C-alpha positions as CSV (number, residue, x, y, z in Angstrom):
1,X,31.8,2.3,19.8
2,X,33.3,0.0,17.4
3,X,32.1,0.0,13.7
4,X,30.8,-3.6,14.2
5,X,28.0,-2.1,16.4
6,X,26.5,-0.2,13.5
7,X,24.9,-3.3,12.1
8,X,22.5,-3.1,9.4
9,X,18.9,-4.3,10.2
10,X,17.6,-6.4,7.4
11,X,13.8,-7.5,7.3
12,X,13.1,-11.0,6.4
13,X,9.2,-11.8,5.7
14,X,8.4,-15.5,5.7
15,X,4.7,-16.5,4.2
16,X,3.7,-19.7,5.5
17,X,1.1,-21.8,3.8
18,X,-2.3,-21.3,5.1
19,X,-2.6,-25.1,5.6
20,X,0.5,-25.5,7.3
21,X,0.6,-26.9,11.0
22,X,4.3,-26.0,11.8
23,X,5.2,-24.6,14.7
24,X,6.7,-21.1,14.3
25,X,9.9,-21.9,16.3
26,X,10.7,-24.6,13.4
27,X,9.6,-22.4,10.8
28,X,12.2,-19.8,12.3
29,X,14.8,-22.3,12.3
30,X,14.7,-23.9,9.0
31,X,14.6,-20.1,7.6
32,X,17.5,-19.3,9.3
33,X,19.3,-22.4,8.0
34,X,18.4,-21.2,4.6
35,X,19.7,-17.8,5.2
36,X,22.9,-19.0,6.7
37,X,23.6,-20.8,3.4
38,X,23.3,-17.6,1.5
39,X,25.4,-15.0,3.3
40,X,25.4,-12.4,0.4
41,X,22.3,-11.7,-1.6
42,X,20.9,-8.7,-3.4
43,X,18.3,-6.2,-1.8
44,X,14.6,-7.4,-2.4
45,X,15.5,-11.2,-2.9
46,X,12.7,-13.6,-2.9
47,X,12.9,-17.5,-2.6
48,X,9.9,-19.2,-4.0
49,X,11.6,-22.7,-4.7
50,X,13.2,-24.6,-2.1
51,X,15.3,-27.7,-1.9
52,X,14.6,-28.6,1.4
53,X,11.4,-30.9,2.3
54,X,10.1,-28.6,5.4
55,X,10.3,-25.4,3.3
56,X,8.6,-27.0,0.5
57,X,5.8,-28.1,2.5
58,X,5.2,-25.3,4.8
59,X,6.4,-22.2,3.2
60,X,5.3,-19.9,0.2
61,X,8.0,-17.6,0.1
62,X,11.1,-15.9,2.0
63,X,11.8,-12.5,1.0
64,X,14.6,-9.8,2.0
65,X,12.2,-6.5,1.8
66,X,12.2,-2.5,2.0
67,X,15.6,-2.2,-0.1
68,X,14.1,-0.9,-3.3
69,X,16.8,1.8,-3.5
70,X,19.3,-1.3,-3.0
71,X,17.8,-3.9,-5.2
72,X,21.3,-3.9,-7.2
73,X,23.5,-3.8,-4.1
74,X,24.6,-7.0,-2.3
75,X,23.5,-7.4,1.3
76,X,25.9,-9.3,3.5
77,X,23.5,-11.5,5.9
78,X,26.2,-12.6,8.1
79,X,27.4,-9.2,9.2
80,X,23.8,-7.7,9.5
81,X,21.2,-7.9,12.0
82,X,18.2,-10.1,11.0
83,X,14.8,-9.6,11.8
84,X,12.6,-12.4,10.5
85,X,8.7,-11.8,10.4
86,X,6.6,-14.9,10.0
87,X,2.8,-14.8,8.9
88,X,-0.1,-16.5,7.3
89,X,-2.6,-14.9,5.2
90,X,-6.2,-14.5,6.3
91,X,-8.3,-16.1,3.2
92,X,-11.6,-14.5,4.5
93,X,-12.9,-11.5,2.4
94,X,-14.2,-8.3,4.2
95,X,-16.9,-8.4,6.5
96,X,-19.4,-5.3,6.9
97,X,-19.7,-3.5,10.0
98,X,-23.3,-3.1,9.5
99,X,-25.0,-0.5,12.0
100,X,-28.6,-0.9,11.6
101,X,-30.2,-4.4,11.6
102,X,-33.0,-3.3,9.2
103,X,-31.0,-0.9,6.9
104,X,-28.9,-2.0,4.2
105,X,-26.2,0.6,5.2
106,X,-22.5,-0.4,5.2
107,X,-20.9,2.4,7.0
108,X,-17.5,0.3,7.2
109,X,-15.8,-2.7,5.7
110,X,-13.6,-4.7,8.0
111,X,-10.7,-7.1,7.5
112,X,-8.5,-9.3,9.6
113,X,-4.7,-8.7,8.7
114,X,-2.6,-9.9,7.1
115,X,-5.5,-10.5,4.7
116,X,-5.0,-12.4,1.3
117,X,-6.7,-9.3,-0.6
118,X,-4.0,-7.0,0.3
119,X,-1.1,-9.3,-0.4
120,X,1.2,-8.0,-3.0
121,X,-0.1,-4.4,-3.1
122,X,2.8,-3.1,-1.5
123,X,5.2,-4.2,-3.9
124,X,2.9,-3.3,-6.7
125,X,3.1,0.4,-5.9
126,X,5.9,2.7,-7.1
127,X,6.7,5.9,-5.4
128,X,9.7,8.4,-5.3
129,X,12.6,6.7,-3.4
130,X,11.8,6.3,0.3
131,X,8.2,7.3,0.6
132,X,7.0,3.9,1.5
133,X,9.9,3.0,4.0
134,X,9.4,6.3,5.6
135,X,5.9,6.0,6.3
136,X,6.6,2.4,7.7
137,X,9.3,3.9,9.9
138,X,6.8,6.6,11.3
139,X,4.1,4.4,12.3
140,X,6.6,2.0,13.9
141,X,8.1,4.9,16.1
142,X,4.5,5.9,16.9
143,X,3.6,2.4,18.0
144,X,7.2,2.0,20.0
145,X,6.4,5.6,21.5
146,X,3.1,4.4,22.8
147,X,4.3,1.0,23.9
148,X,7.1,2.7,26.0
149,X,4.7,5.2,27.6
150,X,6.3,8.2,26.5
151,X,4.2,11.2,27.8
152,X,2.2,12.5,24.9
153,X,2.0,15.8,26.7
154,X,5.6,16.3,26.3
155,X,6.2,14.9,23.1
156,X,3.2,15.4,20.8
157,X,2.1,12.6,18.3
158,X,-1.3,11.8,17.1
159,X,-1.4,8.8,15.4
160,X,-2.8,10.0,12.4
161,X,-1.4,9.9,8.8
162,X,-3.0,12.0,6.0
163,X,-2.0,11.0,2.2
164,X,-3.0,13.5,-0.2
165,X,-2.6,14.2,-3.9
166,X,-4.4,14.0,-7.5
167,X,-6.9,11.0,-7.7
168,X,-5.3,7.6,-9.1
169,X,-2.2,7.7,-7.4
170,X,-2.9,4.6,-5.2
171,X,-3.4,6.4,-1.8
172,X,-6.0,4.1,-0.4
173,X,-4.1,1.0,-1.7
174,X,-0.9,2.6,0.0
175,X,-3.0,2.8,3.2
176,X,-4.2,-1.0,2.7
177,X,-0.7,-2.1,2.1
178,X,0.9,-0.2,4.9
179,X,-1.6,-1.7,7.5
180,X,-0.7,-5.0,6.1
181,X,2.9,-4.6,6.2
182,X,2.7,-3.5,9.8
183,X,0.8,-6.4,10.9
184,X,3.4,-8.3,9.5
185,X,6.0,-6.5,10.9
186,X,4.6,-6.3,14.5
187,X,3.5,-9.6,14.6
188,X,5.5,-10.6,17.9
189,X,3.9,-7.5,19.5
190,X,0.3,-8.1,18.4
191,X,-1.7,-11.4,17.5
192,X,-3.3,-9.8,14.4
193,X,-4.3,-6.8,12.7
194,X,-7.8,-5.3,12.2
195,X,-8.5,-3.2,9.4
196,X,-11.5,-1.0,9.1
197,X,-12.4,1.4,6.2
198,X,-14.9,3.9,6.8
199,X,-17.1,5.0,3.8
200,X,-17.2,8.6,4.4
201,X,-20.3,9.0,2.2
202,X,-22.4,6.7,3.7
203,X,-22.1,8.5,6.9
204,X,-23.5,11.8,5.2
205,X,-26.4,9.6,4.3
206,X,-29.9,11.2,3.1
207,X,-31.0,10.6,6.8
208,X,-28.8,13.4,8.5
209,X,-30.5,13.4,11.4
210,X,-29.6,9.5,11.9
211,X,-26.0,10.2,10.9
212,X,-24.7,11.5,14.2
213,X,-26.2,8.3,15.7
214,X,-24.5,6.1,13.1
215,X,-21.2,7.8,13.8
216,X,-21.4,7.0,17.7
217,X,-22.7,3.3,16.7
218,X,-19.9,2.8,14.2
219,X,-17.1,4.2,16.6
220,X,-18.4,2.1,19.4
221,X,-18.0,-1.1,17.3
222,X,-14.5,0.1,16.5
223,X,-14.1,0.7,20.2
224,X,-14.7,-3.1,20.9
225,X,-11.8,-4.2,18.5
226,X,-9.3,-1.7,20.2
227,X,-10.5,-3.0,23.6
228,X,-8.5,-6.2,22.6
229,X,-4.9,-5.3,23.0
230,X,-3.4,-8.3,21.1
231,X,-4.9,-6.2,18.2
232,X,-3.3,-3.5,16.1
233,X,-6.3,-1.8,14.7
234,X,-6.2,0.6,11.7
235,X,-9.0,3.0,10.8
236,X,-9.2,4.3,7.3
237,X,-11.0,7.3,6.4
238,X,-11.2,7.8,2.6
239,X,-11.6,11.1,0.9
240,X,-11.5,12.9,4.1
241,X,-12.5,16.1,2.4
242,X,-16.1,15.2,2.3
243,X,-15.9,15.9,6.0
244,X,-14.9,19.4,5.3
245,X,-17.4,19.7,2.4
246,X,-20.1,19.2,4.9
247,X,-18.8,21.5,7.4
248,X,-18.5,24.4,4.9
249,X,-22.0,23.6,3.5
250,X,-23.5,24.1,7.0
251,X,-21.9,27.3,7.5
252,X,-23.0,28.7,4.2
253,X,-26.6,27.6,5.4
254,X,-27.1,25.0,2.4
255,X,-27.0,22.1,4.5
256,X,-29.1,21.2,7.8
257,X,-27.1,21.5,10.8
258,X,-27.3,17.9,11.6
259,X,-24.4,17.8,9.2
260,X,-22.0,19.9,11.3
261,X,-22.9,17.6,14.3
262,X,-21.9,14.5,12.2
263,X,-18.6,16.1,11.3
264,X,-18.1,17.4,14.9
265,X,-19.1,13.9,15.9
266,X,-16.6,12.0,13.9
267,X,-13.6,14.4,15.2
268,X,-14.6,13.9,18.6
269,X,-14.6,10.1,18.5
270,X,-11.3,10.1,16.6
271,X,-9.8,12.1,19.3
272,X,-11.1,9.6,21.8
273,X,-10.0,6.5,19.9
274,X,-6.4,7.7,19.1
275,X,-5.5,7.9,22.7
276,X,-5.3,4.1,22.6
277,X,-1.8,2.7,21.9
278,X,-2.8,0.0,19.5
279,X,-4.5,2.3,17.0
280,X,-3.4,4.1,13.8
281,X,-5.9,6.4,11.8
282,X,-5.1,6.5,8.1
283,X,-6.7,9.1,6.1
284,X,-6.5,10.0,2.2
285,X,-7.6,13.3,0.3
286,X,-7.7,14.0,-3.6
287,X,-8.0,17.9,-2.8
288,X,-5.2,19.1,-0.8
289,X,-6.4,22.7,-0.6
290,X,-9.7,21.7,0.7
291,X,-9.0,19.9,3.7
292,X,-10.7,20.8,6.9
293,X,-7.5,22.6,9.3
294,X,-9.1,21.2,12.1
295,X,-8.3,17.8,10.5
296,X,-4.9,18.9,9.2
297,X,-3.9,19.7,12.6
298,X,-4.3,16.4,13.9
299,X,-2.4,14.5,11.2
300,X,1.3,14.0,12.4
301,X,2.6,13.0,8.9
302,X,1.3,14.6,5.9
303,X,2.8,12.8,3.0
304,X,2.1,14.1,-0.8
305,X,1.4,11.2,-3.4
306,X,2.0,12.6,-6.5
307,X,1.8,10.8,-10.2
308,X,4.7,8.4,-10.9
309,X,8.1,9.7,-12.0
310,X,9.6,8.4,-15.2
311,X,11.6,5.8,-13.3
312,X,8.4,5.1,-11.5
313,X,6.3,4.6,-14.8
314,X,8.8,2.5,-16.2
315,X,8.8,0.2,-13.1
316,X,5.0,-0.2,-13.2
317,X,5.2,-1.1,-17.1
318,X,7.9,-3.5,-16.3
319,X,5.9,-5.1,-13.8
320,X,3.2,-5.5,-16.1
321,X,5.0,-6.7,-18.8
322,X,7.0,-9.4,-16.8
323,X,3.4,-10.6,-15.5
324,X,2.1,-11.0,-19.3
325,X,5.2,-12.8,-20.0
326,X,4.6,-15.2,-17.2
327,X,1.2,-15.8,-18.4
328,X,2.7,-16.5,-21.8
329,X,0.4,-13.7,-23.4
330,X,3.7,-12.4,-24.6
331,X,5.7,-15.0,-26.0
332,X,8.6,-15.8,-26.0
333,X,10.1,-14.3,-23.0
334,X,12.8,-11.9,-23.5
335,X,14.7,-9.9,-21.2
336,X,14.1,-6.5,-20.3
337,X,16.5,-4.5,-18.2
338,X,15.7,-2.5,-14.9
339,X,15.8,1.1,-15.2
340,X,19.3,1.1,-12.8
341,X,20.8,-1.4,-15.1
342,X,19.7,1.0,-18.4
343,X,21.3,3.9,-16.3
344,X,24.6,1.8,-15.6
345,X,25.1,0.9,-19.4
346,X,24.5,4.7,-20.5
347,X,21.3,4.1,-22.1
348,X,23.4,2.7,-24.9
349,X,21.6,0.9,-27.7
350,X,22.2,-2.6,-28.5
351,X,20.4,-5.7,-29.5
352,X,19.8,-6.9,-25.9
353,X,18.7,-3.4,-24.8
354,X,16.6,-2.2,-27.6
355,X,13.5,-3.4,-25.8
356,X,14.1,-1.8,-22.7
357,X,15.2,1.5,-24.3
358,X,11.8,1.5,-26.3
359,X,9.9,0.8,-23.0
360,X,11.7,3.9,-21.6
361,X,10.5,6.1,-24.3
362,X,6.9,4.8,-23.8
363,X,7.4,5.7,-20.2
364,X,8.7,9.2,-20.8
365,X,5.4,9.5,-23.3
366,X,3.3,8.5,-20.4
367,X,4.5,11.1,-17.7
368,X,1.5,12.5,-16.2
369,X,-0.9,9.4,-16.1
370,X,-1.9,8.3,-12.8
371,X,-0.8,4.8,-11.4
372,X,-4.4,3.4,-12.1
373,X,-4.3,4.7,-15.7
374,X,-0.7,3.3,-16.3
375,X,-1.7,-0.3,-15.1
376,X,-4.8,-0.2,-17.2
377,X,-2.7,0.6,-20.3
378,X,-1.4,-2.9,-21.0
379,X,-4.8,-4.2,-20.9
380,X,-6.2,-1.3,-23.3
381,X,-3.1,-1.8,-25.7
382,X,-3.9,-5.8,-25.9
383,X,-7.6,-5.1,-26.4
384,X,-7.4,-2.2,-29.0
385,X,-4.5,-2.9,-30.9
386,X,-3.2,-6.9,-30.4
387,X,-6.3,-8.8,-30.9
388,X,-4.5,-11.9,-31.0
389,X,-4.0,-14.4,-28.1
390,X,-0.4,-14.3,-27.7
391,X,2.0,-11.6,-29.2
392,X,5.8,-11.0,-29.4
393,X,7.1,-8.4,-27.0
394,X,8.3,-6.1,-29.8
395,X,4.4,-6.2,-31.3
396,X,3.1,-5.6,-27.8
397,X,5.4,-2.3,-27.1
398,X,4.0,-1.0,-30.5
399,X,0.7,-1.6,-29.0
400,X,1.5,0.2,-25.8
401,X,2.8,3.2,-27.5
402,X,-0.5,3.4,-29.7
403,X,-2.4,3.0,-26.6
404,X,-0.7,5.9,-24.9
405,X,-1.3,8.1,-27.8
406,X,-4.8,7.4,-27.9
407,X,-5.1,8.0,-24.1
408,X,-3.4,11.3,-24.4
409,X,-5.9,12.4,-27.4
410,X,-9.0,11.2,-25.3
411,X,-7.4,13.5,-22.5
412,X,-7.0,16.4,-24.5
413,X,-10.5,16.0,-25.9
414,X,-11.9,15.9,-22.5
415,X,-10.0,18.9,-21.5
416,X,-11.1,21.1,-24.6
417,X,-14.7,19.7,-24.2
418,X,-14.8,18.1,-28.1
């Protein structure tokens, strides 16, 4: 085998405007011409401005994706194998999968993918290197094996993903982003994606005797979605530990036996739907040690999602500050380096790196905060310590530092019961 046979695969995502009437083949041809003109680019490069009329009219963006680790490495497009994925976002919000005509009981929300509401979530989530790509590869292989009719009695996989870890680390968002990404990535195989988010608390409603019937009804609705073989269906069960809590409570005799029927009913229904090749079941749990063993056993991939690392925190803050500069809340715009650039310059202090190093110190101080708390912090900094419409970057970094101190103080007060 020659060296040339090992071509690097590069994924290119083309976001077509929702009012475009252009044929897919034309979009593909014009994008290919754009890529031919730029033979070397850096990883995660995105075009949003075009000098060619067709692209200006029909395309929002063209992005080279999934090269987080290589964002500073040049990619040679000429010697790579390019996979171009073209998509339009579905502008409709979620609809309810309501199960009882007279009851106001929403047991599940339902989106058509790719959904405008989920756009950009994937990029906003920052984890240790490779976690997102690994999940993407895992589900892609799952679907590929199913497509090829691999005998699942010989090679076992279950189409169940479990993300676990402390609250606020973006597990639910990651499930939504993963489903969105896959509906784009597999668009030549499936015409569209369906995303159903099951509200596990509403399944254990106060009408326990009704819950068993609700579960059956809900899975019947999901089965109807699965029956359309052009659709790739994702089912998200958030906080799956509430299933376990219900089961344990039954065994302890504190809950009616109906509850155990509900849990068993959910597990049975999951076993039934995951036989279909166009289904992926995504689950999250905030308490790793409390997950039902019967359930954990069903999950192929069990991925721990912890609080962001120092590098992750820096990247989250960096994206927040870039956004505030874009909206001219922080003005004038000043350059901030990426963590990679800071490492390359050995964290040397200079006039150009001063703000970035300040931000790094704030990131180090914020260790232990959840992703949710980190994204709220710039807002709190502005609300509590800025109080003017526009602010310089230097002044805003001071406000962020104060906000971090305040958050830490509040946290320790909570812990110490002050």
